[in-house]
TORNU-174060 format. One record per residue (C-alpha): residue number from 0; residue in three letters; z, y, x. Coordinates in Angstrom, 2 decimals, decimal comma, always signed. Example, Ala and Ser with C-alpha at 12.3 -4.5 7.8 and 13.67 -1.06 7.14 Angstrom:
REM residues 2
   pos   code        zz        yy        xx
     0    ala     +7,80     -4,50    +12,30
     1    ser     +7,14     -1,06    +13,67
END
This chain:
REM residues 515
   pos   code        zz        yy        xx
     0    met    -17,60     +9,63    +25,37
     1    glu    -15,69    +11,37    +28,32
     2    asn    -19,01    +14,10    +28,89
     3    lys    -19,58    +13,97    +25,00
     4    his    -23,24    +14,11    +25,75
     5    trp    -25,64    +12,85    +23,30
     6    arg    -27,80    +10,05    +24,14
     7    thr    -31,39     +9,69    +21,92
     8    phe    -34,01     +7,26    +22,61
     9    thr    -37,57     +6,79    +21,10
    10    leu    -38,90     +4,45    +18,60
    11    arg    -41,89     +2,57    +18,70
    12    his    -44,86     +4,45    +17,74
    13    asp    -45,75     +1,58    +15,41
    14    phe    -42,15     +1,28    +14,08
    15    tyr    -41,99     +1,59    +10,51
    16    pro    -38,50     +2,07     +8,87
    17    ala    -37,31     -0,92     +6,74
    18    arg    -36,34     -0,28     +2,41
    19    lys    -32,61     -1,09     +1,81
    20    ile    -31,21     -0,91     -0,87
    21    gln    -27,49     -1,50     -1,24
    22    met    -26,82     -4,46     -3,64
    23    glu    -23,09     -4,89     -2,97
    24    asp    -19,97     -3,12     -2,15
    25    asp    -15,96     -3,11     -2,61
    26    ile    -15,67     -5,21     -5,77
    27    thr    -18,47     -7,93     -5,58
    28    ala    -19,45    -11,46     -7,64
    29    ala    -21,01    -14,20     -5,62
    30    thr    -22,00    -17,77     -6,14
    31    val    -22,94    -20,27     -4,48
    32    val    -25,79    -22,74     -5,34
    33    pro    -27,89    -25,75     -3,78
    34    thr    -31,40    -24,53     -3,12
    35    asn    -32,53    -27,78     -5,26
    36    lys    -31,80    -26,14     -8,02
    37    leu    -33,72    -23,14     -7,56
    38    pro    -37,59    -24,34     -7,50
    39    gly    -39,93    -21,73     -5,43
    40    leu    -36,76    -20,80     -3,28
    41    asn    -38,04    -20,40     +0,44
    42    lys    -34,95    -20,69     +2,35
    43    pro    -33,85    -23,21     +5,44
    44    phe    -30,71    -23,41     +3,79
    45    lys    -29,28    -27,02     +1,50
    46    ser    -27,25    -23,96     -0,30
    47    val    -27,09    -20,09     -0,48
    48    lys    -25,76    -17,27     -1,62
    49    phe    -25,98    -14,33     -4,48
    50    val    -24,55    -11,60     -4,73
    51    glu    -24,19     -9,27     -7,36
    52    asn    -22,55     -5,41     -7,77
    53    cys    -19,94     -4,72    -10,13
    54    glu    -20,07     -1,23     -9,78
    55    phe    -22,55     +1,37    -11,09
    56    arg    -21,56     +3,69     -8,31
    57    leu    -21,16     +3,47     -4,35
    58    tyr    -17,89     +5,85     -2,68
    59    gln    -19,91     +6,57     +0,30
    60    arg    -18,68     +8,48     +3,46
    61    pro    -21,99    +10,47     +4,95
    62    asp    -20,50    +10,52     +8,33
    63    asp    -23,48    +11,69     +9,72
    64    ala    -24,46    +14,34     +6,72
    65    ile    -22,52    +17,14     +8,73
    66    ile    -25,48    +17,54    +10,97
    67    pro    -27,72    +19,40     +8,56
    68    gly    -30,74    +18,01     +7,93
    69    tyr    -29,72    +14,67     +8,91
    70    asp    -29,03    +12,64     +6,41
    71    his    -31,52    +13,23     +3,55
    72    gly    -30,44    +11,27     +1,15
    73    ala    -26,70    +12,39     +0,89
    74    glu    -28,14    +15,75     +0,81
    75    leu    -30,53    +15,12     -2,11
    76    asp    -27,16    +13,19     -3,64
    77    met    -25,45    +16,13     -3,39
    78    thr    -27,56    +18,32     -5,50
    79    leu    -27,76    +16,35     -8,78
    80    pro    -25,02    +17,10    -11,72
    81    asp    -21,93    +15,59    -12,41
    82    thr    -21,34    +14,23     -8,59
    83    phe    -17,79    +12,95     -7,40
    84    leu    -17,17    +14,30     -4,23
    85    cys    -13,43    +14,99     -2,19
    86    asn    -12,86    +16,67     +1,24
    87    tyr    -15,50    +19,29     +1,34
    88    his    -14,95    +22,87     +1,78
    89    pro    -15,48    +24,74     -1,77
    90    leu    -18,23    +27,28     -0,55
    91    thr    -18,23    +30,67     -2,18
    92    lys    -21,35    +33,15     -2,90
    93    leu    -20,22    +34,87     +0,10
    94    glu    -20,15    +32,26     +2,58
    95    val    -23,50    +30,82     +1,42
    96    ala    -24,86    +33,98     +1,63
    97    glu    -23,91    +33,98     +5,40
    98    met    -25,33    +30,48     +5,66
    99    val    -28,62    +31,42     +4,24
   100    lys    -28,26    +34,96     +6,90
   101    asp    -28,51    +32,07     +9,81
   102    asn    -32,52    +31,72     +9,14
   103    ile    -32,63    +29,21    +11,62
   104    gly    -29,46    +27,05    +10,93
   105    phe    -30,22    +27,34     +7,23
   106    ser    -34,22    +25,94     +8,17
   107    lys    -32,51    +22,52     +9,27
   108    tyr    -31,07    +21,59     +6,03
   109    thr    -33,57    +19,36     +3,75
   110    glu    -35,49    +21,11     +1,08
   111    pro    -33,44    +19,82     -1,82
   112    met    -30,65    +21,30     -0,35
   113    gln    -31,97    +24,67     +0,66
   114    lys    -33,26    +25,35     -3,06
   115    phe    -29,65    +24,17     -4,27
   116    leu    -27,66    +26,63     -2,10
   117    leu    -30,08    +29,66     -2,55
   118    asp    -30,08    +28,80     -6,76
   119    phe    -26,42    +29,11     -6,52
   120    leu    -26,52    +32,62     -4,27
   121    asn    -29,06    +34,06     -6,79
   122    asn    -27,75    +32,67    -10,75
   123    asp    -25,25    +34,82    -11,82
   124    ser    -24,07    +32,18    -14,45
   125    ser    -23,67    +29,66    -11,70
   126    pro    -20,03    +28,35    -11,14
   127    lys    -17,67    +30,41     -8,28
   128    tyr    -18,09    +27,47     -5,73
   129    val    -20,70    +24,87     -4,41
   130    val    -20,88    +22,01     -1,96
   131    cys    -22,78    +21,37     +1,24
   132    pro    -22,47    +18,19     +3,03
   133    ser    -21,94    +19,91     +6,60
   134    lys    -19,01    +21,96     +5,14
   135    leu    -16,13    +19,67     +5,29
   136    arg    -12,21    +20,59     +3,75
   137    lys     -9,78    +21,86     +6,30
   138    met     -6,74    +19,91     +5,96
   139    ser     -2,95    +21,20     +6,45
   140    asp     -3,15    +20,63    +10,01
   141    gly     -5,54    +22,81    +10,65
   142    lys     -8,50    +20,16    +11,55
   143    phe    -11,37    +19,40     +9,14
   144    ser    -11,39    +16,21     +6,96
   145    thr    -12,90    +13,01     +8,76
   146    asn    -12,57    +11,38     +5,51
   147    pro    -15,52    +13,22     +3,05
   148    arg    -16,53    +11,11     +0,34
   149    tyr    -19,13    +10,72     -3,02
   150    leu    -19,71     +8,84     -5,50
   151    gln    -23,27     +7,54     -5,01
   152    asn    -25,63     +6,37     -7,74
   153    arg    -26,62     +2,58     -7,20
   154    glu    -30,36     +3,33     -6,11
   155    asp    -31,32     -0,30     -7,37
   156    leu    -30,55     +1,25    -10,63
   157    leu    -32,16     +4,52    -10,40
   158    asp    -35,62     +3,22     -8,94
   159    pro    -37,05     +0,84    -10,83
   160    lys    -40,54     +1,00     -9,78
   161    ala    -39,13     +0,11     -6,39
   162    ile    -37,58     -2,98     -7,12
   163    tyr    -40,50     -3,80     -9,08
   164    leu    -42,62     -3,79     -6,25
   165    met    -39,88     -5,87     -4,05
   166    asn    -39,66     -8,50     -6,56
   167    met    -43,42     -8,77     -6,69
   168    ser    -43,79     -8,56     -3,11
   169    val    -41,43    -11,37     -2,89
   170    arg    -43,45    -13,02     -5,80
   171    leu    -46,67    -12,78     -3,61
   172    ala    -45,21    -13,68     -0,40
   173    asn    -43,75    -17,13     -1,56
   174    gln    -46,79    -17,41     -4,40
   175    leu    -44,47    -18,02     -6,71
   176    leu    -46,12    -17,87    -10,64
   177    leu    -45,33    -15,13    -12,86
   178    asn    -43,15    -17,65    -15,28
   179    gln    -41,14    -18,66    -11,87
   180    asn    -38,01    -16,44    -11,23
   181    val    -37,60    -14,73     -7,98
   182    tyr    -34,35    -15,07     -6,01
   183    his    -32,74    -12,99     -3,71
   184    ala    -30,44    -15,00     -1,71
   185    val    -28,25    -13,96     +1,11
   186    asp    -30,40    -14,65     +4,40
   187    val    -27,86    -13,87     +7,07
   188    val    -23,87    -12,61     +7,43
   189    val    -23,32     -9,94     +9,53
   190    ser    -19,83     -8,12     +9,23
   191    gly    -18,85     -4,68    +10,18
   192    arg    -15,94     -3,92    +13,14
   193    arg    -14,71     -0,26    +13,25
   194    asn    -13,87     +0,07    +16,84
   195    asn    -11,67     +2,47    +18,79
   196    pro    -10,67     +3,94    +21,86
   197    pro     -7,18     +4,49    +22,56
   198    glu     -5,49     +7,57    +21,00
   199    lys     -2,19     +9,09    +20,69
   200    gly     +0,47     +6,45    +18,87
   201    ile     -2,82     +4,05    +18,29
   202    lys     -3,80     +0,87    +20,49
   203    pro     -7,05     +0,59    +21,50
   204    leu     -9,64     -1,60    +19,51
   205    cys    -13,18     -1,67    +21,83
   206    val    -13,82     -5,10    +23,11
   207    his    -16,45     -6,22    +21,23
   208    asn    -20,77     -5,41    +22,20
   209    pro    -22,92     -4,25    +19,68
   210    leu    -23,56     -7,80    +18,50
   211    his    -21,06    -10,92    +18,08
   212    tyr    -21,76    -14,36    +16,74
   213    leu    -18,12    -16,40    +16,01
   214    glu    -17,94    -19,69    +15,14
   215    leu    -15,88    -20,83    +12,19
   216    pro    -12,37    -20,49    +13,65
   217    glu    -12,50    -17,52    +14,77
   218    leu    -14,52    -15,87    +12,19
   219    phe    -11,80    -16,78     +9,92
   220    met     -9,20    -15,43    +12,07
   221    glu    -11,25    -12,18    +11,30
   222    phe    -11,29    -12,45     +8,17
   223    ala     -7,95    -13,41     +7,49
   224    ser     -6,65    -10,48     +9,54
   225    asn     -9,22     -7,87     +7,87
   226    met     -8,44     -6,14    +11,16
   227    thr     -9,72     -2,81    +11,98
   228    gly     -9,67     +0,30    +14,18
   229    lys     -8,91     +3,96    +13,23
   230    ser    -10,12     +4,36    +10,10
   231    pro    -10,43     +7,72     +8,41
   232    ser     -9,74     +6,02     +5,00
   233    ser     -6,40     +4,66     +5,52
   234    thr     -3,32     +6,04     +7,32
   235    cys     -4,35     +4,36    +10,72
   236    ala     -5,69     +0,86    +12,52
   237    gly     -4,21     -2,32    +11,89
   238    leu     -4,97     -4,62     +8,91
   239    glu     -7,05     -2,25     +6,62
   240    gly     -7,71     -5,04     +3,88
   241    val     -4,37     -5,30     +2,54
   242    met     -4,44     -1,64     +1,50
   243    thr     -7,70     -1,09     +0,52
   244    lys     -9,10     -4,20     -1,05
   245    gly     -6,16     -5,97     -2,43
   246    pro     -5,76     -3,54     -5,17
   247    phe     -9,13     -4,82     -6,22
   248    asn     -8,10     -8,66     -6,19
   249    cys     -5,03    -10,59     -8,24
   250    leu     -5,65    -13,82     -6,56
   251    ser     -3,94    -14,87     -3,38
   252    thr     -5,70    -13,89     -0,08
   253    val     -5,60    -17,71     +0,70
   254    ile     -7,64    -18,93     -2,33
   255    asp    -10,65    -16,15     -0,75
   256    leu    -10,28    -17,62     +2,33
   257    asn    -10,50    -21,12     +1,06
   258    asn    -13,79    -20,04     -1,04
   259    thr    -15,37    -18,31     +1,82
   260    leu    -14,37    -21,20     +3,93
   261    val    -16,52    -23,73     +1,75
   262    ser    -19,14    -21,15     +1,07
   263    phe    -20,08    -20,89     +4,85
   264    leu    -20,21    -24,86     +4,89
   265    val    -22,26    -25,52     +2,44
   266    thr    -24,71    -22,72     +3,13
   267    gly    -24,84    -23,16     +7,18
   268    tyr    -24,78    -19,64     +7,50
   269    gly    -23,57    -18,04    +10,81
   270    gly    -21,05    -15,54    +10,79
   271    phe    -22,04    -12,25    +13,31
   272    ile    -20,23     -9,03    +13,56
   273    ser    -22,05     -5,92    +13,99
   274    ser    -19,95     -2,50    +16,09
   275    ala    -19,10     +0,61    +14,32
   276    gly    -17,36     +3,68    +15,99
   277    cys    -17,58     +2,68    +19,92
   278    ile    -18,44     +0,52    +22,32
   279    gly    -15,88     +0,00    +24,83
   280    pro    -13,72     +3,36    +25,53
   281    arg    -16,46     +5,22    +26,79
   282    val    -19,42     +5,00    +24,63
   283    lys    -19,42     +6,20    +20,66
   284    val    -21,97     +4,71    +18,56
   285    gly    -20,45     +6,23    +14,94
   286    his    -22,62     +4,03    +12,64
   287    asp    -25,82     +4,13    +14,79
   288    ile    -25,45     +0,20    +15,54
   289    ser    -24,80     -0,33    +12,03
   290    tyr    -28,04     +1,20    +11,17
   291    leu    -30,15     -0,74    +13,62
   292    ile    -28,91     -4,37    +13,01
   293    pro    -30,60     -4,66     +9,57
   294    glu    -33,33     -3,28    +11,16
   295    ile    -33,50     -5,89    +13,90
   296    val    -32,43     -9,02    +11,52
   297    cys    -35,35     -8,47     +8,89
   298    arg    -37,59     -8,65    +11,75
   299    met    -36,56    -12,06    +12,72
   300    thr    -37,52    -15,14    +11,70
   301    ser    -35,38    -17,82    +10,07
   302    thr    -35,30    -19,39    +13,17
   303    glu    -34,45    -16,89    +15,45
   304    arg    -31,36    -15,72    +13,27
   305    ser    -29,81    -19,35    +13,87
   306    pro    -26,83    -19,23    +16,07
   307    asp    -27,93    -22,85    +17,66
   308    tyr    -31,17    -21,19    +18,63
   309    leu    -30,00    -18,36    +20,26
   310    ile    -26,93    -19,71    +22,14
   311    ser    -29,93    -22,27    +23,67
   312    asn    -32,20    -19,62    +24,48
   313    gly    -29,92    -17,36    +26,34
   314    phe    -29,96    -14,54    +23,86
   315    leu    -26,12    -15,25    +23,27
   316    glu    -23,26    -15,91    +25,70
   317    lys    -19,98    -17,41    +25,44
   318    cys    -17,20    -15,09    +26,05
   319    ser    -14,36    -17,02    +28,03
   320    asp    -10,41    -16,27    +28,79
   321    met     -9,91    -14,27    +31,48
   322    val     -6,75    -13,73    +34,03
   323    tyr     -6,19    -10,31    +35,06
   324    asn     -2,89     -8,64    +36,26
   325    glu     -1,50    -12,55    +36,21
   326    lys     -1,79    -13,00    +32,41
   327    thr     -4,56    -14,82    +30,30
   328    ile     -6,77    -12,79    +28,00
   329    ala     -7,45    -14,10    +25,24
   330    ser    -11,61    -12,65    +25,29
   331    ser    -12,41    -16,43    +23,80
   332    arg    -11,61    -15,19    +20,32
   333    leu    -14,72    -12,94    +20,81
   334    gly    -17,20    -15,79    +20,26
   335    cys    -20,50    -15,03    +21,57
   336    arg    -22,23    -12,07    +22,57
   337    ile    -25,57    -10,50    +22,94
   338    thr    -27,16    -10,80    +26,47
   339    lys    -30,04     -8,57    +28,38
   340    lys    -32,47    -11,34    +26,99
   341    phe    -32,06    -10,66    +23,18
   342    val    -31,84     -6,92    +23,97
   343    ser    -35,51     -6,82    +25,56
   344    ser    -36,81     -9,31    +22,69
   345    phe    -35,43     -8,31    +19,45
   346    phe    -34,35     -4,63    +20,34
   347    gly    -37,60     -4,29    +21,78
   348    arg    -39,31     -4,70    +18,14
   349    ile    -38,04     -1,49    +17,13
   350    leu    -37,20     +0,51    +20,43
   351    leu    -39,01     +1,88    +23,33
   352    ser    -37,80     +0,81    +26,68
   353    ser    -34,56     -1,37    +24,90
   354    asp    -33,37     -2,07    +28,58
   355    thr    -32,06     +1,13    +28,57
   356    val    -30,40     +2,19    +25,40
   357    phe    -28,04     -0,97    +26,13
   358    ser    -26,88     -1,03    +29,46
   359    asp    -24,41     -3,85    +31,10
   360    glu    -21,10     -1,11    +30,36
   361    ile    -22,14     -1,44    +26,65
   362    leu    -23,09     -5,24    +26,44
   363    lys    -19,94     -5,71    +28,70
   364    pro    -17,36     -3,61    +27,41
   365    glu    -14,86     -4,61    +30,19
   366    leu    -16,81     -3,06    +32,57
   367    gln    -15,87     +0,41    +31,66
   368    asp    -11,93     -0,21    +31,76
   369    met    -10,50     -3,47    +32,31
   370    asp     -6,96     -2,14    +31,87
   371    ile     -8,16     -0,69    +28,32
   372    phe     -9,93     -3,82    +27,41
   373    ala     -6,87     -6,00    +28,22
   374    asp     -4,68     -3,78    +25,93
   375    ser     -7,40     -4,17    +23,09
   376    met     -7,48     -8,02    +23,24
   377    glu     -3,75     -7,81    +23,38
   378    asn     -3,66     -5,73    +20,41
   379    met     -6,10     -8,16    +18,68
   380    val     -3,97    -11,41    +19,33
   381    asn     -0,35     -9,50    +18,26
   382    ala     -2,67     -8,48    +14,90
   383    his     -3,96    -11,75    +14,05
   384    lys     -0,24    -13,20    +14,66
   385    arg     +0,89    -10,42    +12,01
   386    ala     -1,41    -11,40     +9,41
   387    ala     -1,13    -15,03     +9,72
   388    ala     +2,93    -14,29     +9,21
   389    ile     +2,12    -12,58     +5,78
   390    phe     +0,74    -16,10     +4,40
   391    phe     +4,36    -17,83     +5,49
   392    glu     +6,66    -14,75     +3,93
   393    asp     +4,89    -15,41     +0,53
   394    gly     +4,76    -19,13     +0,63
   395    ser     +0,71    -18,92     +0,04
   396    ile     +0,19    -21,11     +3,45
   397    ala     +0,71    -23,92     +0,81
   398    lys     -1,98    -23,52     -1,09
   399    ala     -4,45    -23,21     +2,48
   400    cys     -6,98    -25,93     +2,69
   401    pro     -6,35    -28,21     +6,03
   402    pro     -8,42    -26,36     +8,20
   403    ile     -7,38    -22,95     +6,71
   404    lys     -3,37    -23,94     +7,18
   405    ala     -4,31    -25,26    +10,68
   406    leu     -5,40    -21,86    +11,83
   407    leu     -2,85    -19,94    +10,31
   408    his     -0,54    -22,13    +11,87
   409    ile     -1,89    -21,17    +15,35
   410    met     -2,67    -17,80    +14,60
   411    ala     +1,38    -16,95    +13,91
   412    lys     +2,91    -19,87    +16,16
   413    gly     +0,43    -20,66    +18,71
   414    asp     -0,54    -24,43    +17,55
   415    tyr     -0,51    -26,70    +14,83
   416    asn     +0,65    -30,18    +14,98
   417    gly     +0,33    -30,08    +18,84
   418    met     -3,07    -28,53    +18,39
   419    thr     -4,68    -25,16    +19,89
   420    met     -7,96    -23,13    +19,36
   421    val     -9,26    -25,01    +22,36
   422    ser     -8,49    -28,72    +20,63
   423    asp    -11,05    -30,84    +19,79
   424    glu     -9,49    -32,28    +16,71
   425    phe     -8,67    -28,63    +15,90
   426    arg    -12,05    -27,73    +16,01
   427    ala    -13,61    -30,69    +14,26
   428    met    -11,96    -29,76    +11,56
   429    phe    -14,19    -27,15    +10,66
   430    tyr    -17,16    -29,35    +11,24
   431    pro    -19,20    -29,13     +7,90
   432    glu    -19,73    -32,64     +7,70
   433    asn    -15,95    -33,44     +7,91
   434    ile    -15,26    -31,31     +5,32
   435    leu    -17,85    -31,95     +3,04
   436    ala    -16,67    -35,70     +3,24
   437    ser    -13,03    -35,08     +2,57
   438    asp    -10,79    -35,70     -0,21
   439    trp    -10,08    -32,22     -0,50
   440    tyr    -13,13    -30,90     -1,00
   441    ile    -14,23    -34,16     -3,75
   442    lys    -11,12    -32,80     -4,96
   443    arg    -12,38    -29,35     -5,49
   444    leu    -15,53    -30,34     -7,15
   445    arg    -13,58    -32,91     -9,27
   446    val    -11,81    -29,68    -10,66
   447    ser    -14,46    -27,43    -11,14
   448    lys    -15,85    -30,51    -13,18
   449    glu    -12,59    -30,32    -15,55
   450    ile    -12,76    -26,47    -15,75
   451    thr    -16,61    -26,71    -16,81
   452    leu    -15,99    -29,51    -19,10
   453    asn    -13,16    -27,94    -20,68
   454    arg    -14,71    -24,80    -21,39
   455    tyr    -17,55    -26,37    -22,87
   456    lys    -15,12    -28,61    -25,23
   457    arg    -13,83    -24,95    -25,97
   458    cys    -17,22    -23,76    -27,25
   459    leu    -17,67    -26,44    -29,16
   460    asp    -14,63    -26,56    -31,33
   461    tyr    -15,55    -22,73    -31,83
   462    met    -18,78    -23,51    -33,01
   463    leu    -17,72    -26,07    -35,06
   464    ser    -14,88    -24,12    -36,85
   465    phe    -17,42    -21,29    -37,17
   466    gly    -19,86    -23,60    -39,07
   467    val    -17,13    -24,71    -41,40
   468    ser    -16,02    -21,72    -42,24
   469    his    -19,49    -20,45    -42,42
   470    ala    -21,13    -23,22    -44,40
   471    asn    -22,67    -21,55    -47,22
   472    ser    -23,94    -18,50    -45,06
   473    pro    -27,62    -18,03    -44,26
   474    ile    -26,33    -16,35    -41,10
   475    leu    -25,96    -20,24    -39,66
   476    asn    -29,97    -21,06    -39,48
   477    ser    -30,97    -17,58    -37,95
   478    ile    -28,41    -17,69    -35,15
   479    gly    -29,47    -21,38    -34,28
   480    leu    -26,01    -22,93    -34,61
   481    asp    -27,10    -26,30    -35,13
   482    lys    -29,29    -26,46    -32,16
   483    ala    -26,49    -24,66    -29,65
   484    ile    -24,14    -27,48    -30,92
   485    lys    -26,58    -30,08    -30,12
   486    glu    -27,14    -29,09    -26,11
   487    thr    -23,46    -28,00    -25,94
   488    arg    -22,48    -31,97    -26,77
   489    ser    -25,07    -32,75    -24,75
   490    thr    -23,87    -31,04    -21,74
   491    ile    -20,58    -32,32    -22,65
   492    asp    -22,20    -36,03    -22,23
   493    gln    -23,66    -35,18    -18,83
   494    leu    -20,39    -33,82    -17,48
   495    ser    -18,07    -36,60    -18,73
   496    glu    -20,83    -38,64    -17,18
   497    ala    -20,89    -37,37    -13,66
   498    thr    -20,03    -39,58    -10,87
   499    glu    -19,24    -38,66     -7,15
   500    asp    -22,91    -38,64     -6,19
   501    asn    -23,34    -35,98     -8,79
   502    leu    -20,61    -34,06     -8,95
   503    gly    -21,81    -30,54     -7,67
   504    phe    -22,53    -31,17     -4,39
   505    gly    -23,39    -27,84     -2,45
   506    thr    -21,35    -25,93     -4,39
   507    ile    -17,82    -24,38     -3,61
   508    gly    -16,09    -26,13     -6,59
   509    ala    -13,20    -24,83     -7,52
   510    asp     -9,86    -24,34     -5,83
   511    met     -6,92    -26,42     -7,18
   512    ala     -4,45    -23,33     -6,89
   513    val     -5,86    -21,67     -9,73
   514    leu     -5,40    -24,62    -12,20
END
């Protein structure tokens, strides 16, 4: 970042990019299902998570489209009619004519964008203005916007052929019959981390290398705080989730934390965090790491994605607390980070000379500037403390399950009943075998059973009432009401007789606070 020079690297000659389909964004429905309920699903988990997007369009920020011809998808999308865009400069015909005169510069755009601009220029009935992804709006301070956006129609809804081929490929790979369902479950959880170097009025957040694995206590520190570096979509760095995600959810955040913790426990997923923005204060990466990680992960086997395997074989190294200028730096909160061995073994599957891509200063950001590293860690610790304090201020700490309650106390106050982050007793609170045998998890399953049973009883009452009010109507036979009533009664009987052993182990149950 100091010399502003680009670094480019060569992909392997046999590299072929994975076809990535974005299936979820800000508003997503998720559920967790035991794998023994899903015949034909070939996954090494006892339970799996499924996600479903609740939106038709994705609010994209095509940062790289500012480079003509770089983002083919964004340039094509922005030539389509009825596209919502913001923070782009409205180009006049005179301005487009100047762009066309620059033959070399204009030729860099993709063919759809070139045609789009030429049609605008040569059509007398075209609108007064047009938008190009490389021409951003100039703000009141004279600087160009860093937050260009457009609404992109979801690819999975626009390209049914690709979805069909994907489903058929999965069916063939798993030897599924045509009458068996094809399931697309979550394989790995990799959250994004936006980093930033120190700027005027903004503290640094640049202590992560390209990929970290966090055990559940450290992972849920991240989830509870939603901490981010400087974001163009918000006013500053800080607890971005409070501002941008809160309006979509009317439930208390602590309920989401409870549910998410249980989902990690019953599935056994490991929690990873990848970097965007920068790595350390001197290496700017934009979203390049975010693009690379899916390519890496999809080329790893389920065994290779296992945190235990990665740690025991030296692909991950544990971060420890440091002492610098006679102050303790809580860098153990960074969990485990990838090593040179990880880079050569896994990044080598897509990059030539992968060892030269990620230097020691990238894998260990503290080598770039120890002062900034220490300041970044202090920024993180303070953000965790501020975020946890909110749960005490609004009283929602009372609704936290025991592990989350202990964690929030430690984040806000430093300890919980004498336990700290390194206490064996505290760490044991996050062990799956301890939680799944706990009274509060069993109670979640009982609450879920009660909610489900009451819903079926309401449905039965409605159907019986409908049958009485339409007793002489021929519609009853056509809709199969008698069969539906019989099946509903059978389900109610099964639920009523459910014992401790078959209440629904492997699901997340239901949070007691929603009753």
